[in-house]
N, C-alpha and C positions, 0 to 999 in steps of 0.2 A: 217254350218259344213265345215271343210276343206276336201280336196280330201281324199278318203279312200285308194286309191292305186296310185302308180306312173304311172300305165298304163292310168289312167284317165287324168292325167296331160299331158302325152306324146301325147295322142289322141287329146286333146284340142289344144295343141301347134301346131301340124301338121295341123289340120283341119282349124284353124283360122290364120295360118301364123305367129306364134310366133317363132318356132324353127324347123329346118330341120336337118336331118343327113347330114353331109358334104360329098360331092361327092356321093350323094345318087344314081344317075343313073348308077354308076359303082360299086355299092355294098356298098359304104360308107367306111369311115375309123373310126375305133373305137376310141372314145375319142375326136372326133372333131365334132362340131356342127355349123350350120350357123343360124344367126338370120334373120327371115323373116320380111315382112313389119310391122307387129304389134310388133314383138320382138325387132327390132332395136329402135322403138319409145319408148317402155317401158324401155329398158335398158338405153337409153340416158336420159330419165326422171329421172331414179334412180341415174345415175351419176351426173346429174345436181343438184339434191337434196342434194347429198353428198358434191359436190363442193361448193354449196351455204352455207351449214352449216359450212364447214371447212374453207373457204376462205372469202366469202363475208360477212358473219355475225360475223366474228371475226376480232380483230385488232392486232392479234399476229401471223398471218400465211401468208406465201407466197406460190405461186404455181410453179410447174415445170413440164416440159414434156421432158424427157431425151430419149436418143437413146435406141433402143432395143438390139443392138449388144453390148456385154460387153467384155472388155479386159480381157484376162486370168489372167493378173497381179492383177486386181481388185478382181477377184473371188478367186485368190490364197490367198491374204491377208485377205479376208473376211472369209476364212475357207471353202468356198463352194467346192473347188476342192478336199478337203480331207474328208469333213464330210457330203456333201449333197447327201446322199445315202439312199436307201431302201434295206432291206434284200431280196434277190432273191433266190427262189428255183425252180428247174425243176422237172416235173413229168417224170420219166423214161418210164412209160407205154404209156401215150398219148402225150408226148412231149410238154405239155402246161407249161406256166411259171406263177408263182404267187408270191405275197409278202408273206414272211414267217409269218408276224404278222397278216395276214388275213386268215390263215388256222384255222378257228374256230372249225372245226369238227375233233378233235383228230388227227391233222396233216395228214389229208387225202386230196387228190387232189379234189377240188370242181367239176372238170369236170368228172373224171372217178372213183372217190372214192378209187383210189389206194393209198397205203401207201409207195410205192417205190419212195421216194423223195430224191433229193440231199440235202446235207448240205447247209444251208443258206450262201450266199456270198454277199458282198456289191456291189450294182449296182448304179453308179452315174446317177442322173436324168437329168443332163444338156445336152441340144442339142448343138453340135459343128458344126460350118460352116467355110468353107475356105474363106479367104480374099485375093483378087487379082486374076490374071488370071491363075496362076499355083497352082494346088492343090497338093502340095508336103509335106504337114503337117507342114511346117515351119512357116506359117502365118495363124492364125486362130482366131476366136472369138467364144464366146458362145452367144446363145440366152438367154437373162437374165432370171434367174429362179425366180426372184422377182424384184419388182420395186425400192426397197429401196436403193440399193448400189449406184446408180447414185445420189441419194439425198445426201449421205454422201460425195461422191467425189466432189459434187458441193457446199458443205457446205460453204467454204470460198468465192466462187464466189457470192453466194446469200448474205452472210454476208456483203461483201464489197460493193455490188451494191445497197443494201437496207438499210444499217446502222441499221439492227436489233440488239437487245440486248436480251440475255437470260433472261427469257424463251421465246422461239418463236418456230414456227413450219414450216415445209415445206411439202406441200401436193402434191401428184401425183396420177394420174390414168393412167392405161395403161396395155398393154399386157405383160404376162409372160408365160414361157414355161417350162414344166416339162415332161420328158419322162416316164410317169407313167407306171409301169409294168402291172397293171390291172385297167384301167379306168372303172368306174362303176357308177351306179345310175344316169343315164341321164346326166345332166350337173353339177352334184355335184363334180365329180372328173374327170377332163379332162386333155388333154395334152396341149391345148392352151386356156388360160383364161385371164380375166382381173381382176386387183386388184385396190382397193381404199386404199391408204396407207398414213398415216400421221406420220412423224418423228418429235416428239416434244422434243426440246432440253432444258434441265433444269440443274440447278446447283446441283452438288452432295450434298446429304443430304436432298434435297427437293424431290427426285425422288419417294419415297414411297407415299407421299401426292398427287403428280401429277398422279401417277399410279391409285390410287383410283378414282381420279377425272375423268380420261378418261374412266375407266370401267363403271362408272355410266352414264357418258355423252353418251357413245355409246349405252347402253341399252335404254336410253331415246330416242335416235334418231331412233332406229329401231321401237320402239313403235309408234313414230310419223309417221312412214311410213306405219303403219297398222298392225303390228304384236302384238298380245295380249301379255301382259307382262308375263302371266302365261306360255306361250309357249317358253319363253326365260329362260335359266338357266345359272348361273355363275358356271364354273367348274375350280377349282384350279388345275393346271397341277402339277403332282407329281415331286419332285426334280430329280428323276432318269429319267424322261421323258422330261426334259427341253432341249431346243435347246442350242447349245454350247455357245451362246452369252447371254443367259437369266439369270437374277437374279430371276425373278418371272414372270410367265405368267398366265393370267386368260382367259380361252376360254368362249365366249358367245355362248352357244349351242342352237339349235332350233330342235324341233321335226319334222323332215322331214317325208315324206311318208315312207321312208325306215328305219326310226329310228332316234334317237337323235344323232346329230353330230355337229361339229363346224361350226358356221356361221361367226364368227369373233374372232380374237385373239387380246388381249391387252398385250403387253410384255414390261417389263423393260429390255432394252438391255444394260444397264449400259453404260460404256465408251468404250465398246468393238469395235464398228465400227469406230468411229473417231480415237480411239487409234490405230487400225489396219492400218489405212491409213495415219497416221501422221508420219512426220520425227522426228528423235531424240527422240524416245519414252522414253529413259532413263531420259530425262529432266523433265518428268512428273510423278506424282504419279498415276499410272493406276491401278484401282481396279481389273479389269477383266484380265483373262489370255490371253492377245492378242498375236498374232504372232510377234516375235521380228524381228528387222532389216528390217523394212519397206523400200521399195525402193522409196516411195513417196518423193517428194521434197518440200512438203507443210506442214506447221504447222496448223493442224485442231484444234485450241484451241482458247479460248477467255480470255480476261483479266478481273479479278475482280478489278474494279476501286478503291474499298475501301481498299482491302488488297494489291493492286499492285502486284498481282500474276497471272500467267497464269494457266489455268486449262482446261481439256478436259470435255465437257459437257456429262451428262448422256442423254439417249434417251428413251422416252416412245413412243411405236409404237402401235397404233390401226390399224390393217390390216384386211380388209374385201375383200372377193371375190365377184365381181359383179355378176357372174353367180350363185353363191350360194344364193346371195340376191334375184335375179330374181326367182329362184326356190322356196325359202321360201315365198316370197310375192305372187307368183302364187298359192301356196298351201293354204296360209292363206286366200286369197280372193275367193277361189273356193266355189261355193254354188250350191246345187241342191234343187229346190223348187217345190212344187205342185202349179200350177196356178189354176187348178180346179181338179175335181176328175178324169178327163181323160187326163190331160196334165201336163207335167213337163217342167221346164226350167232350164238351166245351166247358171249361171252368174259369172262374176268376179267382186266382190265388192271391187275394187281397190280404194284407195284414189284418188280423182280427179287429183291431181298434177302428179300422176304416170300413169294415164290412157293413152294408146297409142293414142287414139282419144278422143278429148275433147267434140266434139259435131258432130252429124250427122244431116244434113238437108235433109229432105225427101219430095219431091213433091208427092202428093197423086196419081197423074196419070202421068205416064212417058212420054206420047206422047202429053201432053197438053202444048203448047208453053208458055202460060202465067204463069202457075205454075212452069215450069222448069226454065224459065228466072228469076222469082222472087226468086226461091230457090238458084240459082247461085249467085244472088246479095247478099242475106242474108249470104250465105257461105263466100263470098269474104269479106264482111264487118266484120264478126266475125274473119276471119283469120288475118286481119290486126291488131287486138288487141294484137297479139303476145303471146297468152297464150298456144299455142300448135296447133296440127293439127286438122283442121275441114274438114269433107268430105261431098260430095254430094252423096246421095244414090238414083239413078234414075232407080230403078227396077220396081216400080209400085206395089210391094207386101209389104204392110206396116207391116203385121204380121211377115214375114220372116226377114224383116229389123230389127225389134225390137229384135227378137231372136238372130240374128247375133251380134248385138251391145251389147246385154246382155253378150254374151260369150266373146267378145273382151274386155268388161269392160268400154264401153263408158258411161259416167255419164248421159248425157241428149241427147234425140233425139227431133228434131224440125220438126213438120209436117206442110207443106204448103198445105192447102186444098182449096176447092172452097169458103168456108166461109172467108178465108184469103183475097180473092180478094174484098170482100165486107167490112169487118170490120178492115182490115189491122192488123190482129193479127195471131199468130201461136199457135199450140198446143205444149207445152213443156212436155215431158214425162220423169220422173225420173227413172233411172235404178233400184235402190234398192226397192223403194216403188211401182213402176209402176203407181203412181198417175200422173194425167195430169192436166195442167192448161193452160189457155189462157193468152198469153203475147203479148202486142202490139209491132209491129215491131219498132216503134219509141223508145220504152223503152228496146228493146232487148239487146243492147250493155251494158247498165248499169246492167241489170239483169244477163247477162253472166259474167261480171267482178266481180260482187258481189258473184256469185255462186262459182267462183274459187279462190277468195281472202278471 
């Protein structure tokens, strides 16, 4: 079973070092979270799995890591300065502020239930920061609200340096920032988050086919990370709710503890983005309603070698939030089981490639020099295989160690006991089944590699 409530996940995350409220010792800041020792490993494993599937396993994708600070000119021509807003209302009674589209209870303030609310007004979600030594408002940048705009502005650089031809993609992971009015539901909606985005450039006329391809591909990927297919739902975004750049968007929704919401969106952005940032827009047949008179000095277009014509590619964008992925996978992996009639255990049944710790090596007695030294040697040998983090647990309490690593999601625990000193084998315990088997130290590396591959 998955977690029944968000509180169960929050408790586990703090207890086992996955996530902490940022600036907690000073009361915290709403909408900001810090990834602890287990959380950073888990998040990095998820990102590596995405990068592997998008870049390493494909022959049509390149990577990018662009700057976080964004020029106002870029975000002007992308439409963000004018359209990247949420409707804001104030409660006159308790002075709280809310997104108008989240007042589900008959337009009442969620805090004090007052109906004395202001009319909705647009609130721009972008963070602004000064550039240079003098903050006089004349020189500023935005913290990027999404990672994709620098992909579009680097389109020609990547095209020229790699000799790619359409169709091809540019992948990027990184931080984005949105000044959310009401951050909520743990790490689901926050002000600082990470995105995993692919911009896949295609020839106009082939975009519908590629859009369907990426919708199915992304659902398949999430299933491979451990989410049951029945817990993922394809939602067609209504025409009147589409972003200003989108021809069609399909959201991949997941049933989170707080309800069904978007895990990833797959959008057909048409030629809006490259069209917005390209010079001499009138030289091209641009389908979308881009902002005219771009100040860019670059032609973001490609040549059709058969027709000898230049055109601006369409873009298919699968865009996922790392933090939402972490939350969904934690929820999906959460289990409560009866060990016997008097004892229960909590475990995270994560896919091994996502587990923060791949194996724990546990000497049966912590003050026994022979057992501890041999355990350190085994731990070191497994660590050199490069499959992820291996830890030494030298507490001497085998039962508590097992329970701790069940909750962390460690797939296997290796116990070095006194029998090991005689037969040169260790006890390997499986997290999910709790079954144990003896494996010789000589064969341990091969067993370990086979387990994870």
